[in-house]
N, C-alpha and C positions, 0 to 999 in steps of 0.2 A: 372404813372402806367405802361406806355409802357416800361420805363426804368427798372422797377421791373421785368417784364416778360423777358426782354432781359437778365438781370442779372441771373434770375433763370435758363433760358435756357442755358446760358454759364456754370453755375455751374453744371447742369445736364450733359452737354456735357463733361466737364472736368472729372467729376466722372466716366462717361461711359468709357472715354478713359483710365482713371486710372485702372478701373476694367479689361478692355480688356488687358491692358499692364500687369497687375498683373497675370491674368490667363494665358496669353500668355507666360509669363516668366516661369511659372511652367510647361506648356505644352512643351515648348522648353527644359526646364531642364530634363523633363521626357524622351523626345525623344532623347536627347543627351546622355543618359545613355547607356552603352553597352547593346546589345541585350540579352546577357546571364544574366545580372543583372536584366533586366526587367522580364525575364523568371523565375528567382528564386523568385522574388517578387510575381508574379502570382501564383506560386506553394505554397508559404507561405499563400496567401489569401485563397487557396482552402483547406488547411489542416483541418480546422474545418467543412467546408461546405460539401466537397466531398473528403474524403481521397483517394479514388481510382483515381480520376482525378489528385490529387496532386502528387501521385506516378508516374502516366504517364508523368506528366509535368516534374518532377525531372529527370526521365529517358531520356526524350527528351533533356533536358539541358545538362545532362552528355554526351550524344551522340555528341552534338555540341562542347563541350569542346574537346572531343577526335578528332573529325574531323578537327577542326580549330587549334588544338595544342595550346590552350590558356595557358598563363603562370599563371593561377590561379587554385585553387582547391575548391573554394566555393561550387560548385555543389554537390560534394560528402559529404562535411561537412554538408550542410543544409539538404540534403537527409538523411544521416545517423542519424543526430540528430532528425529528424522528426520520423523516425522509432524507435529510442531509447525512445523518449517521449511517444510512444504508446506501450512500453514494447515488441516490436518486436525485441528482441535482436539477434535472428538468422539472420533476414533480415538486421539489422543494421551492424552486423559483416561483412557480404558480401559486403555491400556498402563501409565500411571503408577499407576493403581489396582492393577494386578497387581504392579508393582514395590513398592508400599507393603506389600502383603500378604507378599511374599517377604522384604522387609527386616525386617519384624516377626518373621517365622518364624526368620530366622537371627540375630536380635538386633542388627541394624545401625540404631540409633536415629537417627543422623544422616541416613542415607539415607531412612529412613521419613519423617522430617520434610520432607526435600526433595521426596519424591513427593507428600506431602499438599499442599505449597505449589503444586506444578506442576498438580495436579488443580484447585485453586482458580483458578489463572491461566487454565487452559483454560475453566473455567466463565465467567470474566469475558469472555473472547473470544467465547464462544457468546452471551452476553447482548448484547454489542456488535453481533453479527452478526444479531440477531433470531431466534436458534435456541433460546434458553432464556429463560424469563420472569424468573427470579431465581436467583442463585447460593446455594450452601450455605456460609455464612460460617464454619460450625463446622470446616470442613476446614482453613482457614488458622489458626484459633484453636488447633486441635489441633497444627498444625505448630509454632507458637510455643512451645507447652507441651512438645512432644516433643524439640525440638532440644537436645542435650546441651551444657552450658556449656563443656566441654573440646573442642568441635569446632574443628578448624583453620579459621581465618577466621570464627569465630563471629559477630563483629560484622557482616561482610558478609552472611552468610546470614540473620541476624536482621533486617537492613535490608531484604533481599529479601522476607522474610515480612511485614514491616510495610507495604511498598509494595503487596503483593498484597492484604493486609487492607484497606488504604485504597481500592484499586480496587473491591473488593466492597462496601465501605461506600458508595462513590460510586454503584454500581449500585442500591443499596437506598435512596438518597436521604439517607443520614446524612452530610451534608456536613461538619458540625463535627468529627466523629470522623475522617473521611477526611483533612481538612486537617491535623489534629494528627499523624496517622500518616505522611502524606507528609513533613512536616517532620522527624519522627524518622528516616525512611528516608534523607532527604538527609544528615542528620548522620551516620548510620551508614555510608553509602557514602563520605562524605568522610573519615571516620575510617579507612576501609580503603583510602583513596587511589584510589577508583574514581569519577572525576569524570563519566565518561560515564553511569553508572547514576544518579548524583546528578541529572544533567540529565533523565534519563528520569522520575524521580520529580517533578521540578519541572514537567515538561510536563503530567503528570497533575494536578498541583495547579492549573495554569492552567485545565484542563477543569472542575475542581470550581468554581473561582471564576466561570467563565462560566455554569455551570448555576445558580449562586446569583444571577445577574444582577448580578455584581460585575465588570463588564467593565473598568472603570478599574483595579481592583486586578490583574486578570489581565494587562492591558497593561503595568503597571509591572513585574510579575514577568517578563514576556516580554522587555522592554527590558533589565532588569538582567541576565538570564541571557544574552542575546545579547552584551551588552557585556563580560561576564565571560569570554566564550569566543571573541572575535575575529571575523573575517570570516565571514559566512554563505555566501560564495561557495565556501568550501572544502567540496566535496561529500562529504567523509568525516569532517568534524569535528563537534563538539557544537553549534556555532553553526548549522550547516546543519540539523541535526536539530531544534533548537528552533524554527527558522523553519518547517520543513515540518510539524512537529507542531502548532504554533500555527495554521497554515493549516487543517489538518484539523479542529481543534477549533472554530474560528470558523465554518467551513463547516457542521459538524454542528449548531452552535447555530442557525443560520438554517434549516437543513432540519428541525430539531426543531420550531421555531416554525411552520414551514409545514405540519407534519403529514406530512412525507415520510420522515424518519428517526426511528426505525427501522421505521416502519409498513410501508414498501414491502418491506423485507427480510423482515419477518414474513409478509406476504401471499405473497411468492414462495416462501418455505419451506413455507407451508401449502398452496400450490397454489390459492389463492383467486383464480382468473382473473376471475371476475365483479366482484370488488371492485377489481381492478387496472384493468379496462376502464372501470368507473364513474369511478375517480379520474382516469384519463387523459382521458376525455371531458370531465369538469369542468374540468380544466386547459386543455384545448384550446379550450374555449368561453370560459372566463374570461380567457384570455391573461395570466394572472398571471405576473409576473416577479420574480426575486430581484434584490437590489440590484446584483449583478454583471452584470445584463443577460440572463442566461439565464432562459428560461421555466421554470416549475415542471415542465413537461412534459419538458424536457431532463434535469432532475435525477432525475425518475422513472426514465428509462432508465439513467442512471448507477448508480442503486441496484439495478436489476434486474441490471445487468452489473457487480456488485460483486466478481466473482471476481478472484483475484490470479494473475499469470503463473506463480508458483512452485507453484500448486496442481496436483495430479495431473490428468492428462488425464481420468480418470474423473469428477472433479468438473465439469469443463467439459462433457463429453459428457452428463452427467446434466442439467445446466441447459439445454443445447441440446435434448435430448429433451423436457424439460418444456415448453419454449416451443413446440416443434413440436406437442405434444399440445394446448396452448392454442389454437394456430392451427387445429388440426383440429376441436376442439370448437366453436370460434367462427370459422368461415371469413370472416366479415365484419369481424373485428377487425383494424383497421389497427395497433393498438398491439401485438398479439401478433407480427405479422410484423416491425415495425420493431424491437421488442425483440430478436427473433431475429437481425436484421442486426447490431445492436450486439454481441451475444455472439459471433456468428460472426467478426466483425471482430476482437474481442479474442482469440479462439482462434487466428486467423491470425497476429497479432503475437506470440503466445506461441511459435509455431513459428519465427518469424523471430529473436526475441530482441531485446534493447534496444540492442545495439551499433551501430556505424556499418556502413554497407552492406558494406564490404570485410571485415567480420568474420563475415558471415553465410555459412553453409555452402550448398552447392548443394542439399542435401536440404531445408535450412531454407527456401530460396526456393521450392522446388517445393511443399512442403506449404502454405506461406503462400498461394501462388497458387491452389491448389485450394480452400482455405477461403474466400479472398476471392471466388472465382468463385461459390461457393455463396451467399455473402452477397449478391452482385449479383443472382443468380437470384431470391432471396427479395425483394429490393428491387423488382425489376421486376414481381413478381407483385402488388404493391400497386396497386389500381385507382385509389384516390383519393389524390392527392398533397397531403397535409396539410402544415402547416409542418414538423413533425418528420420528414417523409419527406426533406426537403432536407438536414437535418442528417445523417441516416443516409447520404444520397448523398455528402456531403462526406467521410465516413469511408471509404466505399468508394473514392472518388476518390483519396484519399491512399494507400490500400493498393494500388491498382492503377496508380498513376502516370498518371492521365488527363492528356491534353493541356490546356494552359491555355485553349485555345479551347472545348473540351468543358465544362470546369469553369465557365467564364464564362457559357456559354449556360444552364447549369443554375442558376447564381447569379442571373442576370438574370430568369429565369422566376420564381424564388422571390420576388424583390423586387417584381416587378409584382403578384403575387398576394397577398403578405403583407408589405407595406412596413414593418410594425412588428416583424417577426421578426429581431431583431438578432443572434441566435445565428449566422446564416450569415456576418455581417460579422466577428464574432470569429474564427470558424473560418478565414475566408479570410486574415485577417491572419497566421495561423500558416502556412497553405498557401504564402504568398508569401515565407517565410523562405528565405535562400540555401541552407540545408541541405536544402530540399525543392524548390520549384518557382519560386523567384524569384531576382532578382539583388539585390545590395546596394542598399538604398533603396526597393525596390518596395513593401514592406509599409508603410513610412512614408508613401509617396505615396498609397497606397490608403486608409489610415486618414484622412489629411488630406482627401482628396477626398470621402470619405463624410461626414466631419464638416462639410465646407463646404456640404453640401446641407441643413443644418439651421440653426436659429437659433444665435446665438453660445453661449448656455448649453447647449442640447441638443447642439451640436457638441462642446463641451468635455466633456460627460458621456460621449458616445460615445468620444471620444479617451481619456478616463480608463479607461473600461471595457476598451478594447482593450489598453491598457498593462497593466492589472491581469491580463487574461486571458493575455497573452504572458509575463508574469512567472511565472505558474503553469506555463506550458508550457516555458519556456526556463531558468527559474531565476535569470536575471540580465538582465532586459529592458533596463536602461540600459547594460549592458556589451555586449550583442549587437545592439542596435538604436540608432537615433538619435532615438527618441521622447524628448520633453522632459518633465522633471519639473514645471516651473512650470504647463504647461497640464494635465498629468495631475492635479496637485493641485487646480487650479481645478474640473475636472470632478468629482473625488471629493468635494470639499467641497460642490459644488452638489447632489450626490446626497444629502447628509446631510438636506436639507430634505424629500426624498421618502421616505427610509428612515431615520428618526432612531433606530430601535431595531435596526438591522441590525448584528450583531456581525461578520459577514463583511466588510461595507463598512468598518467602523471598524478591524478588524484588518488588512485589506489596506492601508488607508491608512497604518497604523503601519509595516507591513513595508516598503512602498515608500519611506516617509520615512526609515526606518533605512538603507535601501540608499543613499540620497543624503545621509546624515548630517544630515538635517533634524530635529534633536532636538525642536524646538519643536512641529512638526506631529505627530511621533510620540507625544510625551507627552500631547498634547491630543486624540488621535484618538478616545478614548471619552468625552470630556466632552460634556455636553449642548449 
């Protein structure tokens, strides 16, 4: 027995020594890493926990690089990429500019070229967001000239340069040059065996073709790219990306024709509240609708609330403060208050996150509730219930989980006052999804009952619009609901007579047809 205890004791001792050695090795390995590398690791850990501290840490590491004249550029790369991922393109551009100067100082030509391209990419994003009138194309031209031919993965980096050059040419309206460079970028990415980036370049070429009023060519490229990459229901694959990007581009095309994009973004960044009020009043009085059934007025609010959930809280707070200032300067502006409701609601969902309910933290629910309550307070302060008030109320209802009875009373009130405001019907078809407030089949019954109140053609049109809207929200309307493609197609084709030039309508028809493998309808979606 004594020998057993001795044996166990020896084993425990050996295990203890092994663990100490194991952890000691990793501690030694960590301590032996350069100080700057440990600093960047710490900054990376702070990115999600405390972005402000992460920024301060990145700034401190950049200062150490400058002071010690280190022969690396990682500090500006990681810092700039962090700002880029948070959609702070203005801030990222400045950091990449600092990185470019440092790379030039220490003779790192490859890094210098990369930073030049990143600055150009930031400018493209700023143009797209209405924050910059036109980009400096010389930045990316210099990147192409600066990149050393012996750079590892030279072909991939040059393809990236060419794609960014094409994007800037697109911003400047030089479509012929842009198309040629997008094609070269695709070839370069494929040579480097990076099909995802090749798809990204193809997506941008679709945008170029749409801007040239070559919708049929854009659709052919979309269909070919989709079919080359399998099912679009795979939410992490290239086919899903090409579908979502095509949707974004066809929507932008319609909004551009309507004078909404990028004009509204430019006005909000300029703080031109008077122009926004005037635009909203015109849309409210004219009752203009997009082919999708949404009023121009609804699209205006979406453009004002164009912030991304990954953006820093500071960006959201700045937009909220701006809208509060608008409401203060013009207390009679219904538009200012409803716009504020939209942004507060978006800020609330930012706190919640995009996961299922069981993945939301207790703090996430608490903060979301506080922000939704503020949105409701602003909504209730609006004295005149215009049509857009009801759409804002539906957003609040979803965020606060109103009862179906309360929701229906609000909905019925809207339909009595504004029977042609179909936006509330589209929104309710989403509200009734099983993931929210309905049972299986409720949404389908609702859509069919609303369609039955209209003539056969108008009923088909409403049915098709609801299907289109739900596919945007759910990603796979025919997989998640029992809405039927034959009637949806009837409605969308009937709409062609009313909106013959709508790229959004043609593109959505192509997307839905592709989902049902109706190749004949998909290929003819943009034909006159």
